[in-house]
C-alpha positions in Angstrom: 4.6 -61.4 -74.0 5.4 -61.9 -70.9 4.1 -59.3 -68.1 7.1 -58.3 -66.6 10.4 -57.9 -68.9 14.0 -58.0 -67.7 15.6 -54.8 -68.4 18.7 -53.3 -68.2 17.9 -51.1 -65.8 17.5 -54.1 -63.0 20.6 -55.0 -63.4 23.1 -55.8 -60.3 26.4 -56.0 -62.0 26.4 -60.0 -61.2 25.8 -62.4 -63.4 24.5 -64.8 -60.7 22.4 -62.6 -59.3 20.9 -61.2 -62.2 20.0 -64.7 -63.8 17.9 -65.4 -60.1 16.1 -61.8 -60.7 15.2 -63.4 -64.1 14.0 -66.4 -62.9 12.0 -64.7 -60.4 10.0 -63.1 -62.7 10.0 -65.9 -65.1 8.2 -66.9 -61.9 5.9 -64.4 -62.2 5.3 -64.4 -66.0 4.2 -68.3 -65.0 1.5 -67.4 -62.4 0.1 -64.2 -64.6 -1.3 -66.6 -67.1 -2.9 -68.7 -64.1 -5.0 -65.6 -63.1 -6.9 -64.9 -66.4 -8.4 -68.4 -65.9 -9.8 -70.1 -63.5 -6.8 -72.4 -63.0 -6.6 -75.2 -60.9 -5.0 -74.8 -57.2 -2.4 -77.2 -58.2 -0.6 -75.1 -61.0 -0.8 -71.8 -58.8 0.5 -74.3 -56.0 3.4 -75.4 -58.4 4.7 -72.0 -59.1 4.4 -71.0 -55.9 6.7 -73.8 -54.9 9.2 -73.2 -57.5 9.1 -69.6 -56.2 9.4 -70.5 -52.8 12.6 -73.0 -53.7 14.1 -70.6 -56.1 13.8 -67.4 -53.0 15.7 -69.3 -50.6 18.5 -69.6 -53.0 18.6 -66.3 -54.2 18.2 -64.7 -50.7 21.2 -67.0 -49.1 23.6 -66.4 -52.3 22.6 -62.5 -52.1 23.5 -61.9 -48.8 26.8 -64.2 -49.1 27.5 -61.5 -51.8 26.5 -58.7 -49.7 28.7 -59.7 -46.7 31.9 -60.2 -49.4 31.8 -57.2 -51.1 30.9 -55.2 -47.6 27.8 -53.6 -48.0 27.1 -52.5 -44.4 23.9 -52.4 -44.7 23.2 -56.3 -45.5 21.2 -57.3 -42.2 18.5 -55.1 -42.9 18.5 -56.1 -46.3 18.4 -59.8 -45.4 15.1 -59.2 -42.8 13.2 -57.8 -46.2 14.6 -61.0 -47.7 13.2 -62.5 -44.8 10.0 -60.9 -44.4 9.1 -61.7 -48.1 10.3 -65.4 -47.5 7.9 -65.1 -44.8 5.2 -63.7 -47.3 5.5 -66.5 -50.2 5.7 -69.5 -47.4 2.5 -68.4 -46.0 0.5 -68.3 -49.0 1.7 -71.4 -50.5 1.1 -72.8 -47.1 -2.8 -71.3 -47.6 -3.2 -73.2 -50.8 -1.6 -76.3 -49.7 -4.3 -76.4 -46.8 -7.1 -75.8 -49.9 -7.6 -72.3 -48.1 -8.8 -70.4 -51.5 -6.3 -67.5 -51.9 -7.1 -64.3 -54.1 -4.2 -65.1 -57.1 -4.5 -62.2 -58.1 -4.3 -60.4 -55.1 -1.3 -62.8 -54.6 0.7 -61.7 -58.2 0.5 -57.7 -57.3 1.8 -58.7 -53.8 5.0 -60.6 -55.0 5.2 -58.4 -58.5 5.1 -55.6 -56.2 7.7 -56.3 -53.7 10.0 -57.9 -56.0 10.1 -55.4 -58.8 10.2 -52.6 -55.6 12.6 -54.6 -54.1 15.1 -55.0 -56.9 14.8 -51.6 -58.7 15.0 -50.0 -55.6 16.7 -51.6 -52.1 19.4 -54.4 -54.3 20.4 -50.9 -55.9 22.0 -50.2 -52.8 24.4 -52.4 -52.7 25.4 -52.6 -56.4 27.9 -50.2 -56.4 29.7 -52.9 -53.4 29.5 -55.7 -56.1 31.0 -53.6 -58.7 33.3 -51.1 -58.0 36.2 -51.8 -55.5 36.8 -49.0 -54.4 33.3 -48.2 -53.3 34.0 -51.2 -50.6 35.1 -50.5 -46.9 38.6 -51.9 -45.8 38.1 -55.5 -45.0 40.2 -55.2 -41.6 37.6 -53.9 -38.4 39.0 -51.0 -36.4 38.6 -51.4 -32.4 37.2 -48.1 -30.5 40.6 -47.5 -30.1 42.0 -47.5 -33.7 43.5 -50.4 -33.6 43.2 -53.3 -36.0 41.6 -56.1 -34.8 
């Protein structure tokens, strides 16, 4: 049994983005058993490297989807992504430098952020992906009301 199970409530209505979220959860589930043992840091590093690579791809694609869907707060969402990437990169860099990383703290940090992010922040853009009526008109208006 996995530590984190994917549930329907985590779905954002996009097969691609849901697949990404599931792969991120798989990375976290791969990290969890390493916490039960005194796993070599190279195993933790391998999971963190995979997570870092995948998070970059996912964040980029998710941000593009939000922009295409007309989600008005995509820039704020991108800032959250940037901060999370910085955390993942920093932790991975610490491991690469041979610094002792508290794997349990690492897992709790990432698990909390990702699950909270997926169930909280990502839910905010769902209507824009799934309901065409929720999308704003794709035309910008000048302050004088004329189309650009």
